C-alpha positions as CSV (number, residue, x, y, z in Angstrom):
1,M,0.0,0.0,0.0
2,N,1.3,3.4,-1.0
3,V,-0.2,6.6,0.5
4,L,-0.2,10.3,-0.4
5,L,-0.5,12.5,2.6
6,S,-0.5,16.2,3.3
7,T,2.2,17.5,5.7
8,A,1.2,17.7,9.4
9,Y,2.5,19.2,12.6
10,W,3.1,16.4,15.1
11,P,0.5,14.3,13.3
12,N,-2.4,12.5,15.0
13,L,-2.7,8.8,15.4
14,H,-4.9,8.5,12.3
15,Y,-2.2,10.0,10.2
16,F,0.6,8.0,11.9
17,Y,-1.2,4.8,11.4
18,Y,-1.0,5.3,7.6
19,V,2.6,6.3,7.8
20,L,3.4,3.0,9.5
21,K,1.1,0.9,7.3
22,A,2.3,2.1,4.0
23,E,5.1,0.6,2.0
24,K,5.8,4.0,0.4
25,V,4.9,7.3,2.1
26,T,4.7,10.4,-0.1
27,I,4.1,13.9,1.3
28,E,2.4,16.5,-0.9
29,A,4.8,19.3,-1.6
30,H,3.0,21.2,-4.4
31,E,-0.5,21.8,-3.1
32,H,-1.7,25.2,-2.0
33,Y,-1.5,25.8,1.7
34,Q,-4.8,25.3,3.5
35,K,-6.0,27.0,6.6
36,Q,-7.7,25.3,9.5
37,S,-6.1,21.9,8.9
38,F,-3.5,19.7,10.5
39,R,-0.8,21.1,8.3
40,N,0.1,23.6,11.0
41,R,-2.1,22.3,13.9
42,T,-1.8,19.6,16.5
43,Q,-3.8,18.6,19.5
44,V,-2.6,17.7,23.0
45,L,-4.3,16.8,26.2
46,T,-3.8,19.2,29.1
47,A,-5.2,19.6,32.6
48,N,-8.0,21.7,31.0
49,G,-8.8,19.3,28.2
50,I,-7.8,19.2,24.5
51,L,-5.7,22.1,23.4
52,D,-5.0,23.0,19.8
53,L,-1.5,24.2,19.1
54,T,-1.3,26.2,15.9
55,I,1.9,27.4,14.1
56,P,1.4,30.9,12.7
57,V,2.4,31.4,9.1
58,K,3.4,34.3,7.0
59,K,0.7,35.7,4.6
60,K,2.4,36.6,1.4
61,A,0.1,35.4,-1.4
62,L,-3.6,34.4,-1.7
63,K,-2.5,30.9,-2.8
64,E,0.9,29.8,-1.4
65,L,2.4,26.5,-2.2
66,I,3.0,24.4,0.9
67,S,6.6,24.0,0.0
68,E,7.0,27.9,0.0
69,Q,4.8,28.5,3.1
70,E,7.0,30.2,5.7
71,I,6.6,30.1,9.4
72,S,6.0,33.4,11.2
73,Y,8.1,34.2,14.3
74,S,6.5,37.6,15.0
75,E,5.0,36.1,18.1
76,A,6.6,33.8,20.6
77,W,4.6,30.7,19.6
78,Q,7.6,28.3,20.1
79,L,7.8,29.3,23.8
80,K,4.0,29.0,24.2
81,H,3.9,25.6,22.5
82,W,6.7,24.2,24.5
83,R,5.3,25.4,27.8
84,A,2.0,23.8,26.8
85,I,3.6,20.5,25.9
86,T,5.7,20.6,29.1
87,S,2.7,21.4,31.3
88,A,0.7,18.6,29.6
89,Y,3.3,15.9,29.7
90,K,6.0,16.7,32.3
91,N,4.5,14.0,34.6
92,S,4.1,11.4,31.8
93,P,6.3,8.3,32.0
94,Y,8.6,9.2,29.1
95,F,8.8,13.0,29.0
96,E,12.3,13.2,30.4
97,Y,13.4,10.4,28.1
98,F,12.4,12.2,24.9
99,E,12.6,15.8,26.1
100,D,15.9,16.9,24.5
101,D,14.8,15.4,21.1
102,L,11.5,17.3,21.1
103,K,12.7,20.6,22.6
104,K,15.0,21.4,19.7
105,F,11.8,22.1,17.6
106,Y,11.1,24.9,20.0
107,T,14.5,26.5,20.3
108,E,15.6,26.3,16.6
109,E,13.9,28.3,13.9
110,Y,12.9,26.6,10.6
111,K,12.0,28.8,7.7
112,F,9.5,26.6,5.9
113,L,6.6,24.8,7.5
114,L,7.0,21.7,5.3
115,N,10.7,21.2,6.3
116,Y,9.7,21.7,10.0
117,N,7.1,19.0,9.8
118,L,9.3,16.6,7.8
119,E,12.1,16.9,10.4
120,Q,9.6,16.0,13.1
121,L,8.6,12.8,11.3
122,K,12.2,11.9,10.7
123,T,12.8,12.4,14.4
124,L,9.9,10.1,15.3
125,F,11.4,7.5,12.9
126,K,14.8,7.8,14.7
127,L,13.3,7.6,18.2
128,L,11.1,4.6,17.4
129,R,13.8,2.9,15.2
130,I,11.6,2.9,12.1
131,K,13.4,2.3,8.8
132,K,11.3,4.1,6.3
133,E,11.9,6.8,3.7
134,L,9.8,9.8,3.1
135,H,9.1,11.0,-0.5
136,L,7.9,14.3,-1.8
137,T,5.7,14.9,-4.8
138,S,7.5,16.5,-7.8
139,H,4.3,18.2,-9.0
140,F,0.6,18.5,-8.1
141,E,-1.9,16.0,-9.3
142,R,-5.5,16.4,-8.4
143,T,-6.2,12.7,-9.0
144,V,-3.6,10.0,-8.3
145,K,-3.7,6.4,-9.5
146,E,-0.9,4.5,-7.8
147,E,-1.4,5.7,-4.2
148,S,-4.2,6.0,-1.7
149,D,-5.0,9.7,-1.7
150,L,-5.4,10.8,2.0
151,R,-4.6,14.5,1.6
152,E,-8.1,15.6,2.5
153,I,-9.2,12.6,4.6
154,I,-7.1,13.4,7.7
155,H,-8.7,16.7,8.6
156,P,-10.0,18.3,11.9
157,K,-13.5,17.9,10.5
158,N,-13.0,14.1,10.0
159,N,-12.0,12.7,13.4
160,A,-12.2,9.1,12.0
161,L,-11.4,6.1,14.2
162,T,-11.3,3.5,11.5
163,D,-9.1,2.8,8.4
164,D,-10.9,4.6,5.6
165,I,-9.9,1.8,3.2
166,T,-10.3,-1.4,5.2
167,G,-12.6,-0.2,8.0
168,E,-10.1,-1.5,10.6
169,F,-10.6,-0.1,14.1
170,L,-7.8,2.4,14.9
171,S,-8.4,3.6,18.4
172,K,-8.1,1.7,21.7
173,P,-7.5,3.1,25.1
174,Y,-4.0,3.6,26.5
175,Y,-2.7,5.3,29.7
176,Q,-3.0,9.1,29.4
177,T,-1.6,11.5,32.0
178,F,-5.0,13.0,32.9
179,E,-7.0,9.8,32.7
180,N,-8.3,10.3,36.3
181,K,-9.8,13.7,35.1
182,F,-11.0,12.9,31.6
183,K,-12.3,9.8,29.9
184,F,-10.0,8.4,27.2
185,T,-9.3,10.9,24.5
186,P,-8.6,9.3,21.1
187,N,-6.7,10.5,18.1
188,L,-4.5,13.1,19.7
189,S,-1.0,14.1,18.5
190,V,1.4,11.2,18.3
191,L,3.3,13.0,21.1
192,D,0.5,11.9,23.5
193,L,1.1,8.3,22.7
194,L,4.9,8.6,22.6
195,L,5.2,10.3,25.9
196,N,2.8,8.0,27.7
197,K,3.9,4.7,26.1
198,G,7.5,5.3,25.0
199,M,9.0,2.5,22.9
200,E,5.7,0.6,23.2
201,T,4.2,3.2,20.9
202,L,4.4,0.9,17.9
203,D,2.7,-1.9,19.8
204,Y,-0.4,0.3,19.9
205,F,-0.9,-0.2,16.1
206,P,-1.8,-3.6,14.5
207,K,1.5,-5.3,14.0
208,A,0.4,-7.1,10.8
209,T,0.1,-3.8,9.0
210,L,3.4,-2.2,10.0
211,T,6.3,-1.9,7.7
212,L,9.4,-1.3,9.8
């Protein structure tokens, strides 16, 4: 199975499931940037519930290619995001273990959103010892034939809990830092699973579908 995905900021479990499942992962690099999507948004669970963390971007043109979309640093969003992540997960079992690898994304500045997100995925691969290459599109195609097109499937308005192709159930409860305060919250950022389950993160997903 080959998949075509949009880029995503610390992608949710629905997205990460397909990254693991696919034999080939291609990230769309030539679409127009879309607002109110996971391209620059992720969701974490805090003491006050679900929190959306959104990366501000520069507004230069009405239609900006995602590969040319620049991150804005006019406001201290990195500090705010890192404080939110730290507050949410400082008491999770694996925060200190992964802290240094994650913190660099909030101390170093990346010019382009696409590059920033790609480096996060590569970091996850390294931490979880996943041997998988990421490919970028060379041009935009509205309809693709050799890949499962998931560019618009994984969206804040579609909080799916099943595989859109096979119908396989994707979400099952795992320990969350605030489980005594909230019922299990599915499909959060992969950070939620990573910081609560550590190297058992991959065990959460159906083993038969993983390509490692």
